[in-house]
N, C-alpha and C positions, 0 to 999 in steps of 0.2 A: 504494500500500500504506500502511496506517495505521502510526503510530509503534509501535515495539516497546515492550512493557511490561517494565521492568527493575527489579530490586531490588539494593541494595548492602549487603553484609555487611562491617562494619568501616568506620566513618566517621571514626576518628581516624587518626593516622599517615599512611600512604600513601593511605588513603581520602580524605584532604583534597586530595591532588593529583588523584585520579581525579574528584572532584566538579567540578573545573574543566572537565574534558573531557566529562564527562557533561552538564554544563550547556550546553556548546557544541553537542553533538549533539542535545540537546533543543531548543535554539533553531532548529536546522536541521530539526526535526520528523522526525528519524530514530528517536528513542526518547523515552520519557518515564519518569523515575524515579518509581515509584509507592510504593516501600516501602524502608525501611532498618532495619538491625539492628546493635546494638552493645551489648556488656555494660556499657560505661560511657556509656550513652545520655545521662544527665543532663549529663555533662561536655561532650559534643560536639553536643548537640541544637541549640545556637545556630547551628551551621554549616549545618544543613539546614532551618531554619525561616525561610529567606530566599528571595526569588525566585531561580530559578523553582521552588523545592522546598517552598513553604510548605504544600502540601496533602498531603504524603506521609504514609503510615502508618508508625509506628515500633514497634520491638520491642527488648526487652532479651535475650530468650531465642531462641536459634537454632532450636530445635525448634518453638517457637510460630510463628516466622516462616515456616518451611517448611510447616507445617500450614495456615497461614492464607492463604498467598499462591500457591496452586496455579495461579492464572490468569496469572502472570507468564510472559513468553516466555523469560527468562534471568535469572540472578543473577551478579553480580560479587562475588568474595570477595577481600577485601584485609585479611586478618587476619594475626597473627604466624606466622612460619614453622612452629613446632611444631604448629599447628592445621590446616595445609593438607590433609594426607592425609585425616583423618577427616571434615572439613567438606566436602571435595570429593566423597568417596564418599557421604556422607549426602545431598548435593544431587542427585547422579545417581540414587540409589535412590529419592529422593522425586519424581523426574520432571522435574528442571530441567536445562536447558542451562546451561553454566557457563563463565565466564572466571575463572580462578584466578591469583592472583599467583605469581610465581616464588620459589623453585623449587617445583614441585608436590609433590615428595617428596624425602626425603633418603637413602633406601636403595633398593637395587636391588629388594629384595623388595616394598617398598611401591609403587614405580612400577608393577611388574608386577601388583600387586593392584588398583591404580587402573585400569590398562588393561583388566583382566578385567571390572571393573564397567562400564567405558565401553563395551566391546563387547557386554556382556550387555544393557545398558539402551538402547544406541543413541543416547544423548544427545550433542549437540554440546559439545565441551570444548576451550576454548582456554586457553593459558598465557601469562602476562604477560611473556614475553621480547620486549619491545617493539622492540628493535633489529632483530629479524628483519623487521619491517614498514617500517623506515625507507627512505624513497624513495632516498636515496643508497646504502644498502647493496644494495637491489634492483638499482640501476644497476651497482654494483660487480660483483655476481654475473653480470649480463647480459654485461658486458664480458669477464669471464673465460670464460664459456661460449662466446662468439663467437671465442675463440682468440687474443685480442690478445697474451697472454704465452706462448702455446704450452701444452703440457701442464703441469699443476700438479706441482711437485716437493716443496714444503714450505709450511707455513703458520705464521706467527709472530705473536704478539700481546704487547702490553705496556700496562700501565696504572699510573699513579703519581698518587696523590691524597693530600691532606692531610686528616686526620680529627682533630677536636679531642676533648678530654676529654668535652665534651657529647655527642658522637656515641656514645661508649662507655658512657655512663651514662643514655641516653635510655629504656632499657627493660631489665627484668630478664633477658631472653634474649640480649641483645647480647654477642657474643664467647664464648658458651657452647657446649659440646659437647652437653650434655644439660640439659633442664629437666623436673623432675617425671616422670622416666622416659621422656621423649620426646627423640628426637634433634633437635638444632638445627644443629650443625656450622657455626656462623656464622663467617664469615671471608671472605677475598678470593675464594675459589672459589665458594662457595654464595650470596654476597650481593653486595657492591659490584661485583665484576668477573665475576659469573656471566653477564651478557649478552655480555661479550667472549668467554668460552669457548664459549658456546652458538653464537655466530656463526662461530667457528672450526670447530666441528663441522658446521654447515650447509655451510660451504665445502668441507669434506673430501668430501662426497658430491655436489658440484656437477656434476662431469663425467659421472658415471654416472646421476645422478638417483635413486640408491638410498640408503637409510639405511645409514650406516656405524657400526660399533662399534669400540671400542679393542681391540687385541690385547694391549697392555701399556701400563702407565703407570708412570713414575718421577717422584716428587715430593719436594720439600723444602719443609717448612712451618715458619715462624718467627713468633715473637711478641716484639715489643719492648714493647708495652703490657701491662698487668696483666689479661690475658684468658686463656681456655682455648684458644680457636681460634687461627687464624693471621691476622696482619696483613701478612705478607710471604710470597710464595710463588713457586716456579717448578715447572713440570711439563713432561714430555715424553711425549706419547702417540703410539704407533705404531698406526695404524688398520688395519682388516682389508683395506683396498685398497692398503696399502703406504705411504700418506702419513704424514708426521710433522707433528704439531702441537707447537709450542713456545710456552709461555705463562709470562710473568713479570710479577708485579704487587706493589705495596705501597701501603698507606695510611699510610705513615710518612714523608711528604715534607714539605719546607718550604713548597712551593706545589703547586697542582694542575697537572698536565700533561694533555694530551689523549690518551686511550687510542686505540690504533690497531692495525690488523691489516695485515700485509704478506704477500702471496702471491708466492712465487717460481715462475716457470715456466721451461721450457728456452729461451725466447726473450726473457725479461725478467722484470720484477716490477711489481706494482701494489700500492699502499697505500691503505687507507681509514681515516678517523678519525671520531670522534664528532661533529666539527663539519661533517661532510659533504664533506670534501675527498677527492678521488680523484687520486692521483699515479702516474705511470708512469715506469719507467726501463728502460734496456736491460740485457741480461744482463751482469753484471760491473760495471755502473756504480753509483756511489754516489749521484750527484745525479739528480734527475728530469728528464725531457725534455718532459713534458706534465702539466698539472694543471687541474682544474676543481672547482667547488664546487656542491653541490646543497642548497639550503635546504629543511628540512622540520621537522615537529613529530612526533617518533616516537611519543609517547604517544597523540596524536590519531589518527595513522595506524593504530596497533595496535587501538584501540577501534573505529575506523571499519571496519577489515577484519573484525572479529568481527561487527559489526552487519550489514555487507553479506553476510557468509556466512550469517548467520541469515535474512536476507531473500532469499537465493538470488540475490544480485546479483553475486557473484563465486564462481568454482569452487574458490578456494584459500584455506584458512585458514592464516594466516602461521605460527602455532606451535601445532600440535595436541599433545594429551597424548602420543601415541605418539612424536612427534618428539623429546620430551625424555628418552626412555629412554637415549639415548646420552650425554646430559649427566649423568644420575644415575650411570650406570655409570662414566664417566670420573672423576667426583668421588669416588665410593666407592673406586675403585682408587688414587686419589691419596692418600687417607687411609690405605689399607692399606699403601701404600709408605712413607709418611712416619711413620705412627704419631702420637704426641703431638707437638704443635708444639714446636720447640726455642727456649728463651729466648735472646734476643740480650743479651749481657752489657752491663751499665751503661756500661762505658767506650766502647761503640760507639754510644751513644745521647745525644741532647741533648733537654732539656725547655725549652720557651719559653712566654712569655705571649703575649697577642694582639699585642703590639707587637714581638715577636721577641726580647725580652730573656731571658737565661738565668734559669731558676728551678730550685729544688731539688725541687719537688713539684707534681703536677698537681692544681689545686683548682678554679679557675674554669672555666666551660663553654668558654671560648675558649682555654684553655691547650692546648698540644699537644706531642706527642713526635715526634721524627724520628730516623731512623737516619743516622749520619754517612756521607756519600758514597753514599747510596742511588740518587741520580740517575745517577751514573756507573756504578754496579754494574748497574742495570737496562738502561742503554743498551748496555753491553758484553755483557750476557747476551742481549739482544734481537738484536743484530747478529751475534753469534757462534753463537747457538743453543746456548749452554753453560749448564749448571746452575751455581748459585752455588758449589757445592763444586768444580766443574770449573774455575772461574775462580780457585780458591784464595782466595776471600773468607775473611777470618780467622775470622768467626763461623759459617761454614757447615759442615755435616756431610753427607757423602754418604749417600744412601739408595738401595737397590736397586730395580729395576723389579718390578712385580707383574703377573702374567699373568691374562688374563680366562678362559682355558680352564678349564672346570669350576667357575667362580665361582658360589657358591650364595646369596650375599647378605651384606650388611654386618652385622658383629657386634662391632666394636670399641667400646671405651669403656663398655660396660655393666658 
């Protein structure tokens, strides 16, 4: 079979990362990048006028790109979060198969609108939750399905990263709830740790093989940085098959830690992390009895899966548009439960420069902010499956669960 003809929309930001993997797949003669589109084309053109992309066609306007490139087999969209819904819908309606960066939509009504267009047009539509394609995560799922820990009882996840002042100032939409009338809801749930939550939701339906949705979600959202969204969060989701998912994250750490998911069964537990480690323990045991590591390149694996699905070389698309409906609903209910993120008072926060020295204000790109004791708080929350308020963290405030029954769609913050 000849190489697939691909277009890339958005060649700055994450598009720069994708170009690396597109180049690799092009060298393997699986695809060829024929066209690219970016509103700031002049700024980024240097990145696509090099081998192996020196001959591609370029556009500044999305509609012009769609109209002129009907011969493409698929397009990859890597644009800012607020643009995902409309650009994804326009691509399908224009006849394109699509790989869209995560999250595909920010509201329950928008994901359903996208799914309706998807079903009507019949186009292939993948979403960039690349951890669902990760070789180690697939092995993790297989081990659970084979019954190594017995029946699943609970799923827990935690992520703790350091994000600098430069991260929060890199784009006008970062940390916003809305931009120009469009939802953004940027924060730990919808952006940096969205992959972690999505994988938890995949695991919740593992035993039955069916898509599961939340019955209720309780969430607490906090912000230590000068943003609108949340940089620290915890949530508890009770799924319609009875499983509980517990998720606690922050991007206000002194150092990066490795995000992980721990699944408890009635015969033991198994833990998977972003480095590809899989660890097992007996029921009631704290230390692991067995461990192994699987090396992989998740972004390559995810694009490869999309290409193979387009070429009918695999029957399974790692993350379809329909599969993300449970993510969008869970995220929406989390915001419904928490409301506006709660500021973490200054006495619980430290500001430091790149050398780790205390400062009074974040100015340089490498300056950063951390919440005092956040490492211990997250560890305790993760192991006990208790919300921050249930741990009686001084800056935490309890929020009530919100139920999915009769939910008509997200309307907050307008």
